[in-house]
Backbone as a ProteinNet text record, in pm:
[ID]
protein_1_A
[PRIMARY]
MVFFICSTYIVMINLLIIAIKWPLDYLFFKAQNLILDSALLIILSRIYLHTYYYIKDQKPLLPQTVEAAEEGGDQENKEEIITKKLKYITHPNQVFLLPLAAFVHILGNIVSYLLINNIIGNIVFLLSNAIAFSMYSFYIYLDTHYATNRFKSKNIVLPHTTTWKLVFIFSWATIFSATVVRVIILKKGI
[TERTIARY]
-2556.6	-2497.7	-2350.2	-2277.8	-2135.6	-2120.1	-2207.7	-2202.2	-2224.8	-2319.5	-2347.8	-2227.2	-2163.5	-2046.2	-1931.7	-1905.4	-1796.7	-1826.2	-1948.4	-1985	-1972.7	-2018.8	-2008.2	-1862	-1779.5	-1636.4	-1572.9	-1603.4	-1544.9	-1588.6	-1716.6	-1766.6	-1703.3	-1694.6	-1637.4	-1489.5	-1415.3	-1272.7	-1254.1	-1333.2	-1321.5	-1356.4	-1460.8	-1495.9	-1386.6	-1328.1	-1219.9	-1097.2	-1065.1	-949.6	-974.7	-1097.6	-1130.6	-1118.3	-1156.8	-1156.5	-1016.5	-927.4	-792.2	-707	-619.6	-531.6	-407.4	-346.2	-222.4	-111.3	-20.6	4.7	-55.3	-134.5	-192.9	-295.7	-366.6	-460.7	-387.3	-271.5	-188.6	-142.4	-93.8	-45.3	-158.2	-276.6	-389.1	-431.2	-435.9	-470.4	-366.5	-239.3	-133.3	-133.2	-172.4	-181	-286.2	-397.7	-500	-442.2	-365.9	-302.3	-202.4	-124.8	-23.5	-85.9	-200.9	-270.8	-309.4	-365.9	-406.6	-286.2	-178.8	-58.9	6.1	7.5	65.8	-16.7	-148.2	-234.5	-215	-199.4	-174.9	-43.2	60.7	189.5	176.7	105.1	88.3	9.7	-96.8	-180.1	-103.2	-31	45	161.5	221.2	327.2	270.6	151.5	86.7	57.8	13	-14.7	114	221.3	348.8	398	399.8	451.5	363	230.9	141.2	161.6	177.5	203.8	338	439.3	573.7	574.1	514.8	516.8	424	315.2	228.2	302.2	372.4	443.2	566	630.1	748.7	713.7	593.1	551.3	503.9	487.5	439.8	551.6	514.2	609.4	581	675.4	651.2	661	585.5	591.5	699.3	764	864.5	795.8	853.8	789.1	762.5	849.8	827.3	697.9	669.7	549.6	424.7	428.1	313.5	294.4	404.4	392.3	340.6	389	341.3	193.5	150.6	8.7	-76.6	-23.2	-100.4	-105.8	-0.6	3.3	-82.9	-78.5	-150.7	-180.2	-220.6	-253.7	-402.7	-443	-586.1	-632.6	-756.6	-812.9	-807.6	-830.8	-831.2	-692.3	-588.6	-451.2	-411.1	-454.8	-423.3	-484.2	-610.9	-675.3	-611.7	-568.5	-504	-371.2	-291.9	-163.3	-184	-279.1	-305.4	-356.9	-440.9	-489.3	-373.8	-280.7	-164.2	-79.4	-70.1	6.9	-56.7	-189.4	-256.5	-235	-218.7	-201.7	-61.3	34.2	172	199.9	248.2	291.9	429.9	509.8	639.9	622.1	720.6	705.3	698	591	579.5	657.1	780.3	865.2	810.2	724.9	671	578.8	528.4	441.1	518.5	650.5	732.9	726.9	692.1	680.4	570.2	466.7	354.4	392.6	448.3	488	604.7	692.6	804.2	753.2	655.8	598	527.8	456.8	391.3	495.3	607.8	714.3	777.4	801.5	856.9	760.9	632.6	532.2	531.7	541.4	544.8	669.5	784.2	907	893.3	833.7	811.2	719.2	616.5	526.4	599.3	679.4	748.9	848.2	921	1015.2	940.8	825.4	749	696	668.6	625	740.3	858.7	974.6	1016.3	1005.8	1042.2	914.2	836.8	701.6	699.8	794.6	794.5	908.2	947.8	1060.5	1016.4	1062.1	1025.6	1084.5	1196.6	1258.2	1163.3	1091.3	994.1	885.6	836.1	733.5	788.8	911.6	972.4	991.7	1040.3	1057.9	923	820.4	686.9	636.7	649.1	604.5	687	816.6	903.5	869.5	843.2	806.7	673	578.3	451.7	474	557.8	585	649.6	744.5	811.9	715.7	639.9	549.4	441.9	379	272.3	326.8	450.8	515.7	541.4	577.4	597.8	466.6	358.1	227	189.8	213.8	183.4	270.6	397.9	489.1	446.2	395.4	343.4	227.1	136	21.3	68.5	166.7	219.6	281.4	365.4	429.3	326.6	226.4	126.3	41.4	17.8	-68.9	7	135.4	208.5	325.2	395.9	521.1	504.4	421.4	405.1	333.2	386.3	320.9	196.2	87	-40.8	-127.5	-99.2	-171.6	-310	-333.8	-457.6	-557	-534.9	-626.6	-651.4	-546.1	-557.2	-448.4	-466.9	-370.1	-256.3	-139.7	-22	-4.8	-111.6	-104.1	-203.5	-171.7	-259.3	-297	-425.2	-472.1	-486.7	-432.2	-448.1	-589.8	-630.4	-762.6	-753.2	-837.9	-833	-965.4	-959.8	-1079	-1093.3	-1203.2	-1229.1	-1124.2	-1084.5	-985.4	-851.1	-818.6	-694.2	-701.6	-817.9	-834.9	-821.2	-877.8	-864.7	-718	-648.9	-507.5	-424	-451.7	-380.4	-407.3	-533.4	-569	-502.2	-496.8	-432.1	-283.8	-214.1	-71	-47.1	-131.9	-117.7	-140.8	-238.2	-264.8	-149.5	-95.6	17.8	138.7	164.9	278	258.3	138.6	109.8	121.9	68.4	76.8	221.8	302.3	443.5	516.4	493.2	558.6	515.6	387.5	339.2	396.5	405.1	460.9	608.5	684.3	825.8	837.4	750	752.9	719	620	584	700.3	766.8	881.2	998.3	1021.7	1134.4	1110.4	989.9	958.5	921.7	894.6	857.4	720.3	629.6	495	409.7
-692	-811.4	-823.9	-713	-715.1	-747.2	-689.9	-718.2	-866.1	-927.1	-1069.1	-1154.4	-1121.3	-1197	-1183.2	-1063.2	-1040.9	-1110.2	-1100.5	-1164.8	-1316.3	-1373	-1517.2	-1560.4	-1483.2	-1513.7	-1512.8	-1412.6	-1401.8	-1519	-1553.3	-1664.9	-1796.3	-1819.7	-1944.6	-1957.2	-1849	-1852.5	-1878.8	-1813.5	-1836.2	-1979.2	-2034.4	-2173.7	-2269.2	-2239.9	-2323.8	-2317.9	-2198.8	-2183.8	-2255.3	-2253.4	-2325.4	-2476.2	-2523.3	-2667.6	-2723.2	-2643.6	-2691.6	-2691.1	-2789.7	-2801.7	-2714.2	-2682.3	-2604.4	-2685.7	-2629.4	-2493.4	-2462.4	-2557.8	-2531.2	-2418.7	-2403	-2291.9	-2157.9	-2154.9	-2033.5	-2001.6	-2104.2	-2082.2	-2039.3	-2097.6	-2059.7	-1915.3	-1879.6	-1742.2	-1644.2	-1678.5	-1590.5	-1584.9	-1694.3	-1693.4	-1592.7	-1585.1	-1485.3	-1344.4	-1320.7	-1191.1	-1160.6	-1260.3	-1240	-1213.6	-1273	-1244.4	-1096.8	-1046.7	-905.3	-812.3	-845	-760.3	-762.3	-878.4	-888.3	-810.3	-821.8	-745.4	-595.5	-555.1	-413.7	-367.2	-449.2	-414.6	-399.6	-490.6	-482.4	-357.1	-328.8	-211.9	-81.7	-71.8	51	67.1	-43.3	-35.5	12.2	-35	11.7	160.9	208.6	352.1	432.3	387.3	459.5	461	345.4	338.8	416.5	408.2	482.2	633.1	677.1	819.4	860.5	778.1	809.1	822.4	726.1	731.1	838.4	868.2	976.7	1109.7	1131	1257.3	1264.8	1152	1148.1	1187.5	1152.2	1181.7	1325.4	1401.2	1538.6	1629	1731.1	1831.9	1962.7	2005.8	2131.5	2250.9	2353.6	2476.1	2566.8	2638.7	2734	2851.7	2908.6	3021.4	3139	3163.7	3275.8	3255.7	3130.5	3102.5	3126.7	3085.2	3105.7	3253.2	3323.8	3467.9	3540.5	3499.9	3562.9	3536.3	3417.2	3384.4	3461.9	3485	3556.3	3706.1	3758.5	3902.9	3939.2	3860.8	3899.5	3780.3	3808.7	3701.5	3676.7	3591.7	3563.4	3476.3	3486.8	3421.7	3269	3213.8	3068	3009.5	3073.6	3027.2	3039.1	3146	3167.3	3057.2	3022.4	2917.4	2781.6	2755.9	2627.6	2613.9	2720.4	2715	2702.2	2773.1	2764.1	2624.6	2566.9	2430.8	2332.1	2347	2259.1	2278.6	2402.1	2429.4	2362.3	2360	2298.9	2148	2084.5	1940	1897.3	1985	1946.1	1951	1841.8	1837.7	1774.7	1813.4	1750.3	1615	1529.2	1392.4	1390.3	1336.2	1327.7	1207.7	1230.3	1120.7	1054.6	1123.9	1063.6	945.9	932.7	820.3	688.3	693	573	513.6	595.2	543.8	438.7	446.6	354.6	210.1	181.4	42	-2.4	90.5	55.5	12.8	82.6	46.2	-89	-114.4	-244.8	-356.4	-331	-430.2	-458.6	-353.7	-372.5	-455.2	-429	-503.4	-651	-678.8	-818.1	-888.5	-820.4	-882.6	-917.8	-828.1	-856.7	-975.6	-985.4	-1100.7	-1231	-1230.8	-1353.3	-1396.4	-1300.6	-1335.8	-1392.2	-1335.9	-1389.9	-1529.4	-1558.7	-1693	-1792.2	-1748.9	-1838	-1866.6	-1766.7	-1783.2	-1796.1	-1899.1	-1913.5	-1928.2	-1997.5	-2019.1	-1944.1	-1831.9	-1757	-1613	-1557.1	-1419.4	-1318.7	-1354	-1264.6	-1242.8	-1346.8	-1333.2	-1233.6	-1238.3	-1142.5	-1001.4	-987.8	-855.4	-795.6	-878.5	-830.6	-792.5	-871.9	-840.8	-707.1	-687.6	-562.1	-443.6	-464	-357	-321.8	-422.2	-393.4	-320.7	-357.1	-283.6	-138.5	-117.3	19.9	101.3	42	113.5	138.4	35.9	49.3	154.7	149.7	245.9	386.1	396	527.1	582.4	495.2	539.5	584	512.8	555.7	692.4	710.9	840.3	951.2	919.7	1019	1056.8	960.4	991.3	1089.8	1064.4	1154.6	1293.8	1301.4	1431.6	1502.8	1432.3	1494.6	1535.3	1453.1	1481.9	1602.1	1623.7	1734.7	1862.1	1850.2	1968.1	2008.5	1911.3	1941.9	1958.3	1875.7	1879.5	2008.2	2073.3	2194	2153.4	2208.3	2170.3	2294.9	2376.1	2501.5	2484	2371.4	2356.3	2262.7	2232.4	2149.4	2012.9	1952.7	1819.3	1732.1	1602	1509.3	1485.7	1453.6	1430.4	1283.1	1206.7	1068.4	1048.3	951.3	917.2	770.8	746.1	609.6	536.8	416	340	286.5	271.7	212.1	62.6	15.2	-124.7	-191.2	-274.8	-348.4	-473.4	-543.4	-663.5	-770.8	-789.7	-893.8	-859	-730.3	-692.1	-722	-699.7	-734.6	-884.5	-963.9	-1109.4	-1149.4	-1085.3	-1112.8	-1076.7	-961.5	-919.6	-1018	-1055.4	-1151.1	-1286.2	-1328.7	-1456.9	-1454.2	-1347.6	-1338.5	-1330.4	-1258.4	-1250.2	-1386.8	-1461	-1595	-1689.9	-1683.1	-1768.5	-1736.2	-1609.1	-1569.1	-1618.1	-1599.9	-1643.5	-1795.4	-1868.9	-2015.4	-2062.2	-1993.8	-2029.9	-2006.6	-1893	-1863.3	-1964	-1994.4	-2090.7	-2228.9	-2266.4	-2397.5	-2405.4	-2300.2	-2298.5	-2308.4	-2240.7	-2246.9	-2387.3	-2449.9	-2586	-2681.7	-2666.8	-2753.3	-2726.4	-2597.4	-2561.9	-2607.9	-2592.3	-2628.6	-2775.7	-2843.7	-2983.7	-3005.5	-2916.2	-2923.9	-3021.2
133.1	77.8	118.2	108.8	144.7	293.4	375.6	519.2	546.4	475.9	493.2	453.3	342.2	296.2	395.8	440.9	537.4	670.7	716.4	843	833	722.9	702.2	698.5	629.8	622	761.4	840.2	974.1	1061.6	1058.3	1139.2	1094.2	962.7	911.3	948.1	935.8	969.4	1118.3	1202.2	1347	1384.3	1324	1352.3	1305	1191.4	1140.3	1230	1278.7	1367.7	1500.4	1548.9	1672.5	1651	1532.9	1506.3	1481.3	1426.7	1393.9	1520.7	1534.6	1651.5	1635.6	1749.7	1754.4	1691.8	1619.6	1574	1437.6	1381.1	1249.7	1254.2	1366.8	1377.4	1374.7	1439.8	1439.5	1298.2	1227.1	1091.3	998.1	1014.9	930.6	957.6	1085.1	1120.6	1065.6	1079.7	1029.4	876.9	811.2	665.1	619.1	691.7	659.8	669	776.1	796.1	685.1	646.2	543.7	406.9	380.1	254.6	249.2	358.3	361.2	350.7	423	418.5	281.2	216.1	82.1	-19.2	-8.7	-98.8	-77.3	48.3	77.9	16.2	25.2	-35.3	-185.9	-250.4	-395.6	-433.4	-362.1	-394.1	-371.9	-259.7	-233.2	-330.2	-373.5	-474.3	-607.8	-643	-765.6	-759.1	-643	-628.2	-644.4	-580.3	-591.3	-736.1	-801.5	-938.3	-1035.1	-1017.4	-1105.3	-1088.3	-965.8	-941.1	-1000.2	-979.5	-1029.2	-1181.5	-1252.3	-1399	-1453.9	-1384.2	-1427.7	-1420.7	-1312.1	-1294.4	-1384.9	-1406.5	-1492.4	-1635.5	-1681.7	-1818.2	-1837.6	-1730.4	-1743.5	-1790.4	-1861.3	-1909.3	-1835.8	-1751	-1680.5	-1775.2	-1744.7	-1822.7	-1766.3	-1854.7	-1809.4	-1742.2	-1638.8	-1570.2	-1662.7	-1762.7	-1853.8	-1932.7	-1972.2	-2048.8	-1963.7	-1840.3	-1751.4	-1723.3	-1697.1	-1670.6	-1793.9	-1911.3	-2034.4	-2054.7	-2021.3	-2036.6	-1938	-1818.4	-1718	-1748.3	-1812.7	-1842.3	-1961.7	-2064.2	-2185.1	-2271.9	-2392.6	-2486	-2486.4	-2577.3	-2585.7	-2468.7	-2436	-2317.9	-2330.2	-2450	-2467.4	-2443.2	-2496.4	-2477.1	-2330.4	-2265.6	-2124.5	-2037.4	-2063.4	-1985.2	-2009.5	-2132.6	-2164.2	-2089.5	-2085.1	-2015.5	-1865.4	-1809.1	-1665.5	-1630.3	-1717.5	-1693.2	-1692.7	-1787.2	-1789	-1663.6	-1617.2	-1496.7	-1374.4	-1369	-1255	-1250.6	-1366.9	-1369.5	-1328.7	-1334.6	-1306.5	-1156.9	-1102.8	-963.7	-960.8	-865.5	-851.6	-786.5	-803.8	-753.4	-601.9	-547.4	-402.2	-349	-310.3	-263.7	-138.7	-66.2	54.9	25.1	-97	-131.9	-122.7	-138.8	-127.7	12.7	112.4	249.6	263.3	181.9	195.3	161.6	41.5	17.3	104.9	141.7	229.7	367.4	420	549.7	542.2	433	416.7	408.4	342.4	332.1	468.4	547.3	682.3	766.8	755	830.7	790.6	660.9	614.3	664.9	661.3	713.2	861.1	938.2	1080	1100.3	1015.9	1024.4	993	888.1	848.5	956	1014.3	1121.2	1241.5	1274.1	1387.7	1356.6	1229.7	1192.5	1206.4	1162.6	1168.9	1312.9	1398.6	1539.8	1622.3	1592.1	1646.4	1798.3	1856.5	2001.6	2069.7	2013.3	2066.1	2092.4	2201.7	2236.9	2137.4	2074.2	1974.9	1857.4	1815.5	1706.8	1740.8	1863.9	1906.3	1914.4	1959.4	1968.4	1828.7	1734.3	1596.3	1536.2	1562.8	1512	1566.6	1696.6	1757	1708.5	1693.1	1643.4	1498.6	1416.5	1277.8	1270	1357.2	1362.2	1402	1502.3	1547.2	1435.9	1365.6	1256.4	1141.1	1102.4	988.3	1014.6	1130	1156	1181.9	1228.2	1236.2	1096.5	1003.2	864.4	801.3	828.6	778.3	835.9	964.8	1028.5	972.3	947.9	891.4	750	673.7	540.4	551	642.9	658.7	697	787.2	825.4	705.2	629.4	513.6	409	389.1	288.2	324.6	452.1	492.6	529.5	567.7	613.2	523.6	470.4	402.1	252	191.5	46.2	6.7	-96.1	-144.9	-220.8	-179.3	-237.4	-246.3	-346	-359.9	-418.7	-484	-559.1	-491.1	-363.9	-285.5	-351	-405.1	-462.2	-402.2	-405.9	-349.2	-447	-392.6	-473.8	-509.9	-512.1	-555.8	-669.1	-754.3	-864.6	-846.2	-828.2	-805.4	-938.6	-947.5	-1071.8	-1085.5	-1208.9	-1234.1	-1203.9	-1114	-1072.6	-1107.8	-1208.8	-1249.1	-1162.2	-1181.5	-1101.5	-1126.3	-1252	-1280.1	-1218	-1205.3	-1138.6	-988.7	-929.3	-787.8	-765.1	-854.5	-844.6	-860.8	-953.1	-974.9	-851.2	-792.2	-670	-556.8	-539.2	-433.8	-458.7	-584.9	-617.2	-584	-621.6	-590.5	-440.5	-370.1	-224.6	-160	-210.6	-157.7	-187.9	-308.8	-344.7	-257.7	-237.1	-152.5	-9.2	43.4	180	192.9	97	101.8	92.2	11.6	0	131.7	193.3	321.3	428	436.3	535.5	507.5	381.9	347.2	386.2	362.2	402.2	554	625.4	772.4	821.1	759.1	798.3	772.6	658.7	629.5	724	752.9	840	982.9	1033.3	1170	1186.5	1075.9	1084.8	1145.1	1116.3	1173.5	1093.5
[MASK]
++++++++++++++++++++++++++++++++++++++++++++++++++++++++++++++++++++++++++++++++++++++++++++++++++++++++++++++++++++++++++++++++++++++++++++++++++++++++++++++++++++++++++++++++++++++++++++++

């Protein structure tokens, strides 16, 4: 079912872009891209903030307490302290690279929209892509090599995303994209 919906969407969008005249087809195609990029920025920002506040609310155990629990004491208290120790992680600052990279990518897209018939717009777009995807790669490197991860778990906390939250994210991304396209149409006089 999902494949059918996605395939239908792709075919309909391509037919619509073929039917619309230049430069409106370009703007419509770019609006689709901006919706996806905006939704990605919102989702990655939610992941960063959820991870940040989850870690901020944790209470680290003092090393003396953990050592005391490991040396002696009753087994139930020892397991409780070790379990609390396993849940505590330091803030993974590298997670901030994800929404920052999405923001750089969106800025590059908007500049390329504003400079639609200028080579500088294409250069800024390509440069923003290079920077953004380098930041994504650097995040992966930091997450797999630099971050201390003794317990084989990830240093991010994913927020619970219900269907209404997805609709809300998609709505805000669509509103943002429509606003940017409308400003471009007014600025360019299209």
